[in-house]
C-alpha positions as CSV (number, residue, x, y, z in Angstrom):
1,M,0.0,0.0,0.0
2,K,2.9,2.2,0.6
3,A,4.0,1.5,-2.8
4,R,0.7,2.8,-4.2
5,L,0.6,5.9,-1.9
6,L,4.0,7.0,-2.8
7,P,3.2,7.4,-6.5
8,A,-0.1,9.1,-5.7
9,I,1.6,11.6,-3.3
10,T,4.3,12.2,-5.8
11,L,1.7,12.8,-8.4
12,L,-0.1,15.3,-6.2
13,L,3.1,17.1,-5.4
14,L,4.0,17.3,-9.1
15,L,0.5,18.5,-10.0
16,H,0.7,21.1,-7.3
17,A,4.2,22.2,-8.2
18,T,3.3,22.5,-11.9
19,G,0.3,24.8,-11.1
20,C,-2.4,22.2,-11.3
21,I,-5.0,22.4,-8.7
22,T,-7.3,19.9,-7.2
23,P,-11.1,20.1,-7.3
24,T,-11.2,21.1,-3.6
25,Q,-8.8,23.9,-4.2
26,R,-10.7,24.9,-7.2
27,R,-14.0,25.1,-5.2
28,A,-12.2,27.1,-2.5
29,H,-10.8,29.4,-5.1
30,Q,-14.2,29.9,-6.7
31,V,-15.8,30.6,-3.3
32,Q,-13.1,33.2,-2.6
33,Q,-13.6,34.8,-6.1
34,R,-17.4,34.9,-5.5
35,A,-16.9,36.6,-2.1
36,E,-14.6,39.1,-3.6
37,S,-17.0,39.7,-6.6
38,D,-19.9,40.2,-4.1
39,H,-17.8,42.6,-2.1
40,V,-16.8,44.6,-5.3
41,Q,-20.5,44.6,-6.5
42,S,-21.7,45.9,-3.1
43,S,-19.0,48.6,-3.1
44,I,-20.1,49.6,-6.6
45,A,-23.7,49.7,-5.5
46,A,-22.8,51.9,-2.5
47,L,-20.7,54.2,-4.7
48,K,-23.6,54.5,-7.2
49,E,-25.9,55.5,-4.3
50,R,-23.4,58.0,-3.1
51,I,-23.0,59.4,-6.7
52,A,-26.8,59.7,-7.0
53,A,-27.0,61.5,-3.7
54,L,-24.2,63.9,-4.7
55,E,-26.0,64.6,-8.1
56,I,-29.2,65.5,-6.2
57,S,-27.2,67.7,-3.9
58,Q,-25.5,69.3,-6.8
59,Q,-28.9,70.0,-8.5
60,E,-30.2,71.5,-5.3
61,V,-27.1,73.8,-5.0
62,I,-27.5,74.8,-8.7
63,A,-31.1,75.6,-8.2
64,R,-30.3,77.7,-5.1
65,M,-27.6,79.5,-7.0
66,N,-30.0,80.3,-9.8
67,N,-32.7,81.5,-7.4
68,T,-30.1,83.7,-5.6
69,R,-28.8,85.0,-9.0
70,T,-32.4,85.9,-10.0
71,A,-33.1,87.6,-6.7
72,V,-29.8,89.6,-6.9
73,R,-30.6,90.7,-10.4
74,A,-34.1,91.8,-9.4
75,E,-32.7,93.7,-6.4
76,N,-30.0,95.3,-8.6
77,D,-32.7,96.3,-11.1
78,A,-34.8,97.8,-8.3
79,M,-31.8,99.7,-7.0
80,R,-30.9,101.0,-10.5
81,K,-34.5,102.2,-10.9
82,R,-34.5,104.0,-7.5
83,L,-31.1,105.5,-8.3
84,N,-32.4,106.9,-11.6
85,E,-35.5,108.3,-9.8
86,I,-33.2,110.0,-7.3
87,K,-31.1,111.4,-10.1
88,V,-34.3,112.9,-11.7
89,E,-35.3,114.3,-8.4
90,L,-31.9,115.9,-7.9
91,R,-32.0,117.4,-11.4
92,Q,-35.4,118.9,-10.6
93,I,-34.2,120.3,-7.3
94,D,-31.1,121.8,-8.9
95,A,-33.3,123.4,-11.6
96,A,-35.7,124.8,-9.0
97,R,-32.7,126.1,-7.0
98,A,-31.3,127.7,-10.1
99,S,-34.6,129.3,-10.9
100,D,-35.0,130.6,-7.4
101,R,-31.5,131.9,-7.4
102,Q,-32.1,133.7,-10.7
103,K,-35.4,135.2,-9.4
104,L,-33.7,136.4,-6.2
105,Y,-30.8,137.8,-8.2
106,D,-33.2,139.6,-10.5
107,K,-35.3,141.0,-7.6
108,L,-32.1,142.2,-5.8
109,A,-30.8,143.7,-9.0
110,S,-34.0,145.6,-9.7
111,K,-34.1,146.9,-6.1
112,M,-30.5,148.0,-6.3
113,A,-31.2,149.7,-9.6
114,A,-34.2,151.5,-8.1
115,I,-32.0,152.7,-5.2
116,V,-29.2,153.8,-7.4
117,N,-31.5,155.5,-9.9
118,S,-33.8,157.1,-7.4
119,P,-33.6,160.8,-7.2
120,S,-31.8,161.8,-4.0
121,I,-33.0,164.6,-1.9
122,S,-30.5,167.4,-1.9
123,T,-29.2,167.8,1.6
124,G,-27.2,170.9,1.2
125,G,-24.0,169.4,2.2
126,V,-25.4,166.5,4.2
127,S,-24.7,162.9,3.0
128,E,-26.9,161.5,0.2
129,F,-27.0,158.1,2.0
130,G,-29.9,157.3,4.3
131,R,-33.4,156.1,4.4
132,E,-36.9,157.3,4.1
133,H,-39.4,157.5,7.0
134,K,-43.2,158.1,6.7
135,I,-44.5,160.2,9.6
136,K,-47.2,158.6,11.7
137,A,-49.8,160.3,13.8
138,G,-48.3,161.9,16.9
139,E,-44.6,161.5,15.9
140,T,-42.3,164.5,16.4
141,L,-39.1,165.3,14.6
142,S,-37.2,164.9,17.8
143,Q,-38.6,161.3,18.3
144,I,-37.7,160.4,14.8
145,A,-34.2,161.7,15.1
146,K,-33.7,159.8,18.3
147,A,-35.1,156.6,16.8
148,Y,-32.6,156.7,13.9
149,G,-29.7,157.9,16.0
150,T,-29.2,161.1,14.2
151,S,-29.7,164.8,15.0
152,L,-32.7,167.0,14.6
153,K,-30.6,169.5,12.6
154,A,-29.4,166.8,10.2
155,I,-33.0,165.7,9.4
156,M,-34.1,169.3,9.0
157,A,-31.1,170.1,6.7
158,A,-31.7,166.9,4.6
159,N,-35.4,167.8,4.1
160,R,-34.9,171.6,3.9
161,L,-37.2,172.2,6.8
162,K,-37.1,175.6,8.4
163,N,-39.3,174.7,11.4
164,A,-39.4,171.3,13.2
165,N,-43.1,171.8,13.9
166,T,-44.2,172.0,10.3
167,I,-44.2,168.2,9.7
168,R,-47.5,166.3,9.1
169,E,-48.8,162.7,9.2
170,G,-48.1,160.8,6.0
171,Q,-45.2,163.0,5.0
172,V,-42.1,161.1,3.9
173,L,-38.8,162.4,5.3
174,F,-35.2,161.5,4.2
175,I,-33.2,160.4,7.3
176,P,-29.5,160.8,6.6
177,E,-26.9,158.4,8.0
């Protein structure tokens, strides 16, 4: 029996050494390959699920970006519109100010021209600069002189009055400075 075993063992060793495998080894190898294949397939399935989730997340992010971009554009348009309205208002205000300034200038110019061109009352040596005063009921020449900080004689000379008591209500006097 030993004689039969020895050639069989030798044959097995030779088969194993030459790369030949036994049916048991083949089944074990196939089981291992199936396990590895199942593991790879489960990893691929998990990766596919992860990719699908990432694609959904990406689509959500893109949708939010588009919504934000639309909102920002609308806000920018509203701001541009308001800015243009403010510019129009400023132009109108500037035009009104220029018009008011011109009216004021014209009014002052006409008043100055009236003052410059008005006939002055000869004062007989007294200054031609002063103001006019319309006499009210009960006023005296002395009161008027005191109110304007000038002398009775200066008012009399400027208006060619000989007597301080000859003034009457409604009369316009020139009050020299």
